[in-house]
PQR file of N, CA, C, O and H, with PARSE charges and radii, in Angstrom:
ATOM      1  N   MET A   1     -26.264  26.987  -7.703 -0.4000 1.5000
ATOM      2  CA  MET A   1     -27.300  26.809  -8.356 -0.0000 2.0000
ATOM      3  C   MET A   1     -27.176  28.013  -9.811  0.5500 1.7000
ATOM      4  O   MET A   1     -26.745  29.158  -9.673 -0.5500 1.4000
ATOM      5  N   ASN A   2     -27.567  27.540 -10.893 -0.4000 1.5000
ATOM      6  CA  ASN A   2     -27.461  28.729 -11.589 -0.0000 2.0000
ATOM      7  C   ASN A   2     -28.930  28.824 -12.218  0.5500 1.7000
ATOM      8  O   ASN A   2     -29.724  27.884 -12.234 -0.5500 1.4000
ATOM      9  H   ASN A   2     -27.917  26.610 -11.004  0.4000 1.0000
ATOM     10  N   GLY A   3     -29.172  30.115 -12.739 -0.4000 1.5000
ATOM     11  CA  GLY A   3     -30.749  30.386 -13.249 -0.0000 2.0000
ATOM     12  C   GLY A   3     -30.546  31.218 -14.539  0.5500 1.7000
ATOM     13  O   GLY A   3     -29.724  32.126 -14.665 -0.5500 1.4000
ATOM     14  H   GLY A   3     -28.527  30.879 -12.727  0.4000 1.0000
ATOM     15  N   SER A   4     -31.340  30.815 -15.400 -0.4000 1.5000
ATOM     16  CA  SER A   4     -31.267  31.397 -16.805 -0.0000 2.0000
ATOM     17  C   SER A   4     -32.794  31.739 -17.198  0.5500 1.7000
ATOM     18  O   SER A   4     -33.650  31.000 -16.712 -0.5500 1.4000
ATOM     19  H   SER A   4     -32.008  30.077 -15.298  0.4000 1.0000
ATOM     20  N   GLY A   5     -33.259  32.919 -18.132 -0.4000 1.5000
ATOM     21  CA  GLY A   5     -34.710  32.968 -17.947 -0.0000 2.0000
ATOM     22  C   GLY A   5     -34.617  33.282 -19.586  0.5500 1.7000
ATOM     23  O   GLY A   5     -33.620  33.682 -20.188 -0.5500 1.4000
ATOM     24  H   GLY A   5     -32.563  33.519 -18.527  0.4000 1.0000
ATOM     25  N   LEU A   6     -35.978  32.978 -20.153 -0.4000 1.5000
ATOM     26  CA  LEU A   6     -36.005  33.391 -21.558 -0.0000 2.0000
ATOM     27  C   LEU A   6     -37.739  33.673 -21.405  0.5500 1.7000
ATOM     28  O   LEU A   6     -38.421  32.778 -20.907 -0.5500 1.4000
ATOM     29  H   LEU A   6     -36.787  32.652 -19.664  0.4000 1.0000
ATOM     30  N   THR A   7     -38.333  34.854 -21.823 -0.4000 1.5000
ATOM     31  CA  THR A   7     -39.447  34.951 -21.643 -0.0000 2.0000
ATOM     32  C   THR A   7     -40.101  34.983 -20.306  0.5500 1.7000
ATOM     33  O   THR A   7     -39.933  35.921 -19.527 -0.5500 1.4000
ATOM     34  H   THR A   7     -37.778  35.582 -22.228  0.4000 1.0000
ATOM     35  N   ARG A   8     -40.861  33.929 -20.045 -0.4000 1.5000
ATOM     36  CA  ARG A   8     -41.913  33.912 -19.027 -0.0000 2.0000
ATOM     37  C   ARG A   8     -41.356  32.572 -18.152  0.5500 1.7000
ATOM     38  O   ARG A   8     -41.971  32.159 -17.169 -0.5500 1.4000
ATOM     39  H   ARG A   8     -40.997  33.167 -20.679  0.4000 1.0000
ATOM     40  N   THR A   9     -40.114  31.955 -18.644 -0.4000 1.5000
ATOM     41  CA  THR A   9     -39.727  30.769 -17.978 -0.0000 2.0000
ATOM     42  C   THR A   9     -38.221  30.864 -17.529  0.5500 1.7000
ATOM     43  O   THR A   9     -37.381  31.578 -18.077 -0.5500 1.4000
ATOM     44  H   THR A   9     -39.615  32.290 -19.443  0.4000 1.0000
ATOM     45  N   CYS A  10     -38.010  30.064 -16.482 -0.4000 1.5000
ATOM     46  CA  CYS A  10     -36.957  30.551 -15.530 -0.0000 2.0000
ATOM     47  C   CYS A  10     -36.498  28.635 -15.221  0.5500 1.7000
ATOM     48  O   CYS A  10     -37.161  27.823 -14.577 -0.5500 1.4000
ATOM     49  H   CYS A  10     -38.692  29.483 -16.037  0.4000 1.0000
ATOM     50  N   THR A  11     -35.358  28.440 -15.845 -0.4000 1.5000
ATOM     51  CA  THR A  11     -34.638  27.140 -15.558 -0.0000 2.0000
ATOM     52  C   THR A  11     -33.215  27.108 -14.459  0.5500 1.7000
ATOM     53  O   THR A  11     -32.184  27.681 -14.811 -0.5500 1.4000
ATOM     54  H   THR A  11     -34.820  29.100 -16.368  0.4000 1.0000
ATOM     55  N   PHE A  12     -33.277  26.567 -13.463 -0.4000 1.5000
ATOM     56  CA  PHE A  12     -32.589  26.181 -12.507 -0.0000 2.0000
ATOM     57  C   PHE A  12     -32.189  24.851 -12.482  0.5500 1.7000
ATOM     58  O   PHE A  12     -32.999  23.930 -12.379 -0.5500 1.4000
ATOM     59  H   PHE A  12     -34.115  26.102 -13.177  0.4000 1.0000
ATOM     60  N   THR A  13     -30.695  24.659 -12.593 -0.4000 1.5000
ATOM     61  CA  THR A  13     -29.881  23.342 -12.587 -0.0000 2.0000
ATOM     62  C   THR A  13     -29.328  23.117 -11.198  0.5500 1.7000
ATOM     63  O   THR A  13     -28.484  23.854 -10.687 -0.5500 1.4000
ATOM     64  H   THR A  13     -30.037  25.408 -12.677  0.4000 1.0000
ATOM     65  N   PHE A  14     -29.881  22.004 -10.592 -0.4000 1.5000
ATOM     66  CA  PHE A  14     -29.093  21.728  -9.164 -0.0000 2.0000
ATOM     67  C   PHE A  14     -28.454  20.052  -9.225  0.5500 1.7000
ATOM     68  O   PHE A  14     -28.632  19.164 -10.059 -0.5500 1.4000
ATOM     69  H   PHE A  14     -30.566  21.405 -11.007  0.4000 1.0000
ATOM     70  N   THR A  15     -27.842  20.082  -8.257 -0.4000 1.5000
ATOM     71  CA  THR A  15     -27.343  18.573  -8.109 -0.0000 2.0000
ATOM     72  C   THR A  15     -27.649  18.161  -6.568  0.5500 1.7000
ATOM     73  O   THR A  15     -26.958  18.815  -5.787 -0.5500 1.4000
ATOM     74  H   THR A  15     -27.697  20.803  -7.580  0.4000 1.0000
ATOM     75  N   VAL A  16     -28.298  17.470  -6.105 -0.4000 1.5000
ATOM     76  CA  VAL A  16     -28.608  16.633  -4.677 -0.0000 2.0000
ATOM     77  C   VAL A  16     -27.502  15.744  -4.546  0.5500 1.7000
ATOM     78  O   VAL A  16     -27.300  15.000  -5.506 -0.5500 1.4000
ATOM     79  H   VAL A  16     -28.859  16.938  -6.739  0.4000 1.0000
ATOM     80  N   LYS A  17     -26.638  15.650  -3.425 -0.4000 1.5000
ATOM     81  CA  LYS A  17     -25.847  14.732  -3.193 -0.0000 2.0000
ATOM     82  C   LYS A  17     -26.191  13.989  -1.599  0.5500 1.7000
ATOM     83  O   LYS A  17     -26.798  14.457  -0.636 -0.5500 1.4000
ATOM     84  H   LYS A  17     -26.802  16.255  -2.645  0.4000 1.0000
ATOM     85  N   GLY A  18     -25.553  12.697  -1.787 -0.4000 1.5000
ATOM     86  CA  GLY A  18     -25.507  12.235  -0.423 -0.0000 2.0000
ATOM     87  C   GLY A  18     -27.005  11.631  -0.063  0.5500 1.7000
ATOM     88  O   GLY A  18     -27.432  11.547   1.088 -0.5500 1.4000
ATOM     89  H   GLY A  18     -25.060  12.317  -2.570  0.4000 1.0000
ATOM     90  N   VAL A  19     -27.764  11.205  -1.308 -0.4000 1.5000
ATOM     91  CA  VAL A  19     -28.968  10.514  -0.925 -0.0000 2.0000
ATOM     92  C   VAL A  19     -28.848   9.282  -0.925  0.5500 1.7000
ATOM     93  O   VAL A  19     -28.178   8.711  -1.785 -0.5500 1.4000
ATOM     94  H   VAL A  19     -27.417  11.273  -2.244  0.4000 1.0000
ATOM     95  N   HIS A  20     -29.494   8.630   0.068 -0.4000 1.5000
ATOM     96  CA  HIS A  20     -29.490   7.180   0.430 -0.0000 2.0000
ATOM     97  C   HIS A  20     -30.018   6.437  -0.937  0.5500 1.7000
ATOM     98  O   HIS A  20     -30.968   7.066  -1.402 -0.5500 1.4000
ATOM     99  H   HIS A  20     -30.039   9.095   0.766  0.4000 1.0000
ATOM    100  N   ALA A  21     -29.758   5.557  -1.526 -0.4000 1.5000
ATOM    101  CA  ALA A  21     -30.078   4.673  -2.275 -0.0000 2.0000
ATOM    102  C   ALA A  21     -31.294   3.708  -1.930  0.5500 1.7000
ATOM    103  O   ALA A  21     -31.193   3.562  -0.712 -0.5500 1.4000
ATOM    104  H   ALA A  21     -28.987   5.046  -1.148  0.4000 1.0000
ATOM    105  N   GLY A  22     -32.221   3.087  -2.298 -0.4000 1.5000
ATOM    106  CA  GLY A  22     -33.173   1.989  -1.995 -0.0000 2.0000
ATOM    107  C   GLY A  22     -34.273   2.707  -1.681  0.5500 1.7000
ATOM    108  O   GLY A  22     -34.904   1.940  -0.954 -0.5500 1.4000
ATOM    109  H   GLY A  22     -32.304   3.206  -3.287  0.4000 1.0000
ATOM    110  N   LYS A  23     -34.814   3.587  -1.770 -0.4000 1.5000
ATOM    111  CA  LYS A  23     -36.074   3.865  -1.210 -0.0000 2.0000
ATOM    112  C   LYS A  23     -37.128   3.901  -2.299  0.5500 1.7000
ATOM    113  O   LYS A  23     -38.337   4.079  -2.151 -0.5500 1.4000
ATOM    114  H   LYS A  23     -34.302   4.210  -2.360  0.4000 1.0000
ATOM    115  N   GLY A  24     -36.403   3.686  -3.503 -0.4000 1.5000
ATOM    116  CA  GLY A  24     -38.084   3.808  -4.692 -0.0000 2.0000
ATOM    117  C   GLY A  24     -38.267   4.932  -5.334  0.5500 1.7000
ATOM    118  O   GLY A  24     -38.056   5.159  -6.525 -0.5500 1.4000
ATOM    119  H   GLY A  24     -35.421   3.541  -3.623  0.4000 1.0000
ATOM    120  N   PHE A  25     -38.747   5.778  -4.351 -0.4000 1.5000
ATOM    121  CA  PHE A  25     -39.048   7.068  -4.791 -0.0000 2.0000
ATOM    122  C   PHE A  25     -38.618   8.300  -3.899  0.5500 1.7000
ATOM    123  O   PHE A  25     -38.433   8.183  -2.687 -0.5500 1.4000
ATOM    124  H   PHE A  25     -38.918   5.594  -3.383  0.4000 1.0000
ATOM    125  N   TYR A  26     -38.476   9.469  -4.573 -0.4000 1.5000
ATOM    126  CA  TYR A  26     -37.768  10.459  -3.810 -0.0000 2.0000
ATOM    127  C   TYR A  26     -39.011  11.720  -4.289  0.5500 1.7000
ATOM    128  O   TYR A  26     -39.696  11.793  -5.309 -0.5500 1.4000
ATOM    129  H   TYR A  26     -38.626   9.565  -5.557  0.4000 1.0000
ATOM    130  N   GLY A  27     -38.945  12.520  -3.208 -0.4000 1.5000
ATOM    131  CA  GLY A  27     -40.050  13.783  -3.404 -0.0000 2.0000
ATOM    132  C   GLY A  27     -39.115  15.087  -3.402  0.5500 1.7000
ATOM    133  O   GLY A  27     -38.204  15.209  -2.583 -0.5500 1.4000
ATOM    134  H   GLY A  27     -38.388  12.461  -2.379  0.4000 1.0000
ATOM    135  N   PHE A  28     -39.412  16.080  -4.402 -0.4000 1.5000
ATOM    136  CA  PHE A  28     -39.164  17.284  -4.272 -0.0000 2.0000
ATOM    137  C   PHE A  28     -39.754  18.508  -4.193  0.5500 1.7000
ATOM    138  O   PHE A  28     -40.583  18.630  -5.095 -0.5500 1.4000
ATOM    139  H   PHE A  28     -40.153  15.982  -5.067  0.4000 1.0000
ATOM    140  N   GLU A  29     -39.664  19.558  -3.425 -0.4000 1.5000
ATOM    141  CA  GLU A  29     -40.800  20.621  -3.024 -0.0000 2.0000
ATOM    142  C   GLU A  29     -39.966  21.709  -3.370  0.5500 1.7000
ATOM    143  O   GLU A  29     -38.745  21.555  -3.339 -0.5500 1.4000
ATOM    144  H   GLU A  29     -38.991  19.459  -2.692  0.4000 1.0000
ATOM    145  N   VAL A  30     -40.626  23.120  -3.795 -0.4000 1.5000
ATOM    146  CA  VAL A  30     -39.979  24.157  -3.930 -0.0000 2.0000
ATOM    147  C   VAL A  30     -41.121  25.243  -3.229  0.5500 1.7000
ATOM    148  O   VAL A  30     -42.232  25.429  -3.727 -0.5500 1.4000
ATOM    149  H   VAL A  30     -41.618  23.244  -3.819  0.4000 1.0000
ATOM    150  N   SER A  31     -40.700  25.826  -2.154 -0.4000 1.5000
ATOM    151  CA  SER A  31     -41.929  26.364  -1.574 -0.0000 2.0000
ATOM    152  C   SER A  31     -43.019  25.660  -1.138  0.5500 1.7000
ATOM    153  O   SER A  31     -42.879  24.584  -0.556 -0.5500 1.4000
ATOM    154  H   SER A  31     -39.798  25.674  -1.749  0.4000 1.0000
ATOM    155  N   HIS A  32     -44.101  26.153  -1.359 -0.4000 1.5000
ATOM    156  CA  HIS A  32     -45.624  25.593  -0.973 -0.0000 2.0000
ATOM    157  C   HIS A  32     -46.114  24.757  -2.544  0.5500 1.7000
ATOM    158  O   HIS A  32     -47.256  24.429  -2.866 -0.5500 1.4000
ATOM    159  H   HIS A  32     -44.215  27.027  -1.832  0.4000 1.0000
ATOM    160  N   ARG A  33     -45.232  24.629  -3.084 -0.4000 1.5000
ATOM    161  CA  ARG A  33     -46.200  24.037  -4.590 -0.0000 2.0000
ATOM    162  C   ARG A  33     -46.386  22.663  -4.671  0.5500 1.7000
ATOM    163  O   ARG A  33     -46.622  22.131  -5.756 -0.5500 1.4000
ATOM    164  H   ARG A  33     -44.304  24.895  -2.823  0.4000 1.0000
ATOM    165  N   GLY A  34     -46.294  21.946  -3.493 -0.4000 1.5000
ATOM    166  CA  GLY A  34     -46.403  20.867  -3.525 -0.0000 2.0000
ATOM    167  C   GLY A  34     -45.083  19.615  -3.822  0.5500 1.7000
ATOM    168  O   GLY A  34     -43.961  19.990  -4.163 -0.5500 1.4000
ATOM    169  H   GLY A  34     -46.102  22.378  -2.612  0.4000 1.0000
ATOM    170  N   ILE A  35     -45.310  18.608  -3.696 -0.4000 1.5000
ATOM    171  CA  ILE A  35     -44.169  17.381  -3.803 -0.0000 2.0000
ATOM    172  C   ILE A  35     -44.325  16.860  -5.092  0.5500 1.7000
ATOM    173  O   ILE A  35     -45.424  16.497  -5.511 -0.5500 1.4000
ATOM    174  H   ILE A  35     -46.221  18.303  -3.419  0.4000 1.0000
ATOM    175  N   VAL A  36     -43.067  16.787  -5.889 -0.4000 1.5000
ATOM    176  CA  VAL A  36     -42.936  16.221  -6.958 -0.0000 2.0000
ATOM    177  C   VAL A  36     -42.098  14.948  -6.886  0.5500 1.7000
ATOM    178  O   VAL A  36     -40.882  15.013  -6.704 -0.5500 1.4000
ATOM    179  H   VAL A  36     -42.174  17.082  -5.549  0.4000 1.0000
ATOM    180  N   GLN A  37     -42.910  13.491  -7.064 -0.4000 1.5000
ATOM    181  CA  GLN A  37     -42.079  12.383  -6.841 -0.0000 2.0000
ATOM    182  C   GLN A  37     -41.334  11.947  -8.240  0.5500 1.7000
ATOM    183  O   GLN A  37     -41.884  11.838  -9.336 -0.5500 1.4000
ATOM    184  H   GLN A  37     -43.897  13.437  -7.212  0.4000 1.0000
ATOM    185  N   VAL A  38     -39.978  11.729  -7.942 -0.4000 1.5000
ATOM    186  CA  VAL A  38     -39.232  10.983  -9.060 -0.0000 2.0000
ATOM    187  C   VAL A  38     -38.841   9.496  -8.654  0.5500 1.7000
ATOM    188  O   VAL A  38     -38.370   9.192  -7.558 -0.5500 1.4000
ATOM    189  H   VAL A  38     -39.531  11.818  -7.051  0.4000 1.0000
ATOM    190  N   ALA A  39     -39.135   8.511  -9.816 -0.4000 1.5000
ATOM    191  CA  ALA A  39     -38.500   7.213  -9.583 -0.0000 2.0000
ATOM    192  C   ALA A  39     -37.120   7.465  -9.056  0.5500 1.7000
ATOM    193  O   ALA A  39     -36.582   8.547  -9.289 -0.5500 1.4000
ATOM    194  H   ALA A  39     -39.518   8.758 -10.707  0.4000 1.0000
ATOM    195  N   GLU A  40     -36.355   6.299  -8.183 -0.4000 1.5000
ATOM    196  CA  GLU A  40     -35.261   6.300  -8.232 -0.0000 2.0000
ATOM    197  C   GLU A  40     -34.341   5.889  -9.238  0.5500 1.7000
ATOM    198  O   GLU A  40     -33.147   6.171  -9.347 -0.5500 1.4000
ATOM    199  H   GLU A  40     -36.792   5.419  -7.994  0.4000 1.0000
ATOM    200  N   ALA A  41     -35.341   4.916 -10.225 -0.4000 1.5000
ATOM    201  CA  ALA A  41     -34.207   4.581 -11.768 -0.0000 2.0000
ATOM    202  C   ALA A  41     -33.933   5.886 -12.315  0.5500 1.7000
ATOM    203  O   ALA A  41     -32.806   6.214 -12.689 -0.5500 1.4000
ATOM    204  H   ALA A  41     -36.311   4.687 -10.137  0.4000 1.0000
ATOM    205  N   ASP A  42     -35.198   6.822 -12.383 -0.4000 1.5000
ATOM    206  CA  ASP A  42     -35.085   7.928 -13.195 -0.0000 2.0000
ATOM    207  C   ASP A  42     -33.839   8.992 -12.785  0.5500 1.7000
ATOM    208  O   ASP A  42     -33.533   9.879 -13.582 -0.5500 1.4000
ATOM    209  H   ASP A  42     -36.113   6.555 -12.080  0.4000 1.0000
ATOM    210  N   LEU A  43     -33.276   8.876 -11.748 -0.4000 1.5000
ATOM    211  CA  LEU A  43     -32.611   9.596 -11.488 -0.0000 2.0000
ATOM    212  C   LEU A  43     -30.776   9.332 -11.609  0.5500 1.7000
ATOM    213  O   LEU A  43     -29.884   9.955 -11.033 -0.5500 1.4000
ATOM    214  H   LEU A  43     -33.524   8.155 -11.101  0.4000 1.0000
ATOM    215  N   ALA A  44     -30.692   8.396 -12.396 -0.4000 1.5000
ATOM    216  CA  ALA A  44     -29.431   8.025 -12.776 -0.0000 2.0000
ATOM    217  C   ALA A  44     -29.199   9.017 -13.982  0.5500 1.7000
ATOM    218  O   ALA A  44     -28.029   9.154 -14.339 -0.5500 1.4000
ATOM    219  H   ALA A  44     -31.416   7.890 -12.864  0.4000 1.0000
ATOM    220  N   ARG A  45     -29.971   9.575 -14.511 -0.4000 1.5000
ATOM    221  CA  ARG A  45     -30.020  10.715 -15.465 -0.0000 2.0000
ATOM    222  C   ARG A  45     -30.598  11.790 -15.102  0.5500 1.7000
ATOM    223  O   ARG A  45     -31.266  11.895 -14.074 -0.5500 1.4000
ATOM    224  H   ARG A  45     -30.921   9.463 -14.221  0.4000 1.0000
ATOM    225  N   SER A  46     -30.354  12.834 -16.056 -0.4000 1.5000
ATOM    226  CA  SER A  46     -30.814  14.326 -15.899 -0.0000 2.0000
ATOM    227  C   SER A  46     -32.234  14.110 -15.788  0.5500 1.7000
ATOM    228  O   SER A  46     -32.802  13.280 -16.498 -0.5500 1.4000
ATOM    229  H   SER A  46     -29.811  12.749 -16.892  0.4000 1.0000
ATOM    230  N   VAL A  47     -32.993  14.999 -14.710 -0.4000 1.5000
ATOM    231  CA  VAL A  47     -34.638  14.986 -14.551 -0.0000 2.0000
ATOM    232  C   VAL A  47     -34.877  16.383 -14.681  0.5500 1.7000
ATOM    233  O   VAL A  47     -34.209  17.214 -14.065 -0.5500 1.4000
ATOM    234  H   VAL A  47     -32.531  15.673 -14.134  0.4000 1.0000
ATOM    235  N   GLY A  48     -35.988  16.731 -15.613 -0.4000 1.5000
ATOM    236  CA  GLY A  48     -36.810  17.921 -15.620 -0.0000 2.0000
ATOM    237  C   GLY A  48     -37.855  17.957 -14.720  0.5500 1.7000
ATOM    238  O   GLY A  48     -38.669  17.034 -14.759 -0.5500 1.4000
ATOM    239  H   GLY A  48     -36.530  16.056 -16.113  0.4000 1.0000
ATOM    240  N   LEU A  49     -38.000  18.927 -13.841 -0.4000 1.5000
ATOM    241  CA  LEU A  49     -39.074  19.070 -13.004 -0.0000 2.0000
ATOM    242  C   LEU A  49     -39.639  20.251 -13.447  0.5500 1.7000
ATOM    243  O   LEU A  49     -38.835  21.006 -13.995 -0.5500 1.4000
ATOM    244  H   LEU A  49     -37.339  19.676 -13.809  0.4000 1.0000
ATOM    245  N   THR A  50     -40.797  20.642 -13.373 -0.4000 1.5000
ATOM    246  CA  THR A  50     -41.745  22.015 -13.742 -0.0000 2.0000
ATOM    247  C   THR A  50     -42.742  22.059 -12.547  0.5500 1.7000
ATOM    248  O   THR A  50     -43.319  21.205 -11.875 -0.5500 1.4000
ATOM    249  H   THR A  50     -41.450  20.028 -12.928  0.4000 1.0000
ATOM    250  N   ILE A  51     -42.692  23.573 -12.572 -0.4000 1.5000
ATOM    251  CA  ILE A  51     -43.460  23.608 -11.374 -0.0000 2.0000
ATOM    252  C   ILE A  51     -44.518  25.078 -11.993  0.5500 1.7000
ATOM    253  O   ILE A  51     -44.073  25.867 -12.826 -0.5500 1.4000
ATOM    254  H   ILE A  51     -42.223  24.267 -13.119  0.4000 1.0000
ATOM    255  N   GLY A  52     -45.841  25.193 -11.428 -0.4000 1.5000
ATOM    256  CA  GLY A  52     -46.603  26.599 -12.139 -0.0000 2.0000
ATOM    257  C   GLY A  52     -47.014  25.692 -13.456  0.5500 1.7000
ATOM    258  O   GLY A  52     -46.891  24.472 -13.561 -0.5500 1.4000
ATOM    259  H   GLY A  52     -46.202  24.552 -10.751  0.4000 1.0000
ATOM    260  N   GLY A  53     -47.570  26.679 -14.495 -0.4000 1.5000
ATOM    261  CA  GLY A  53     -48.060  26.345 -15.226 -0.0000 2.0000
ATOM    262  C   GLY A  53     -48.153  27.387 -16.015  0.5500 1.7000
ATOM    263  O   GLY A  53     -48.748  27.297 -17.089 -0.5500 1.4000
ATOM    264  H   GLY A  53     -47.670  27.670 -14.410  0.4000 1.0000
TER
END
């Protein structure tokens, strides 16, 4: 995992391997910030997830 930050923003790039296909939606959660759902069709390309405000 690599991190970079400009002003008040941090960006982390990561790859998740070994995920089984055919579930429709997948959820990602960082700490206690709640689950962000992503459609399986969208995972074929890079996906940007934002937490916080």
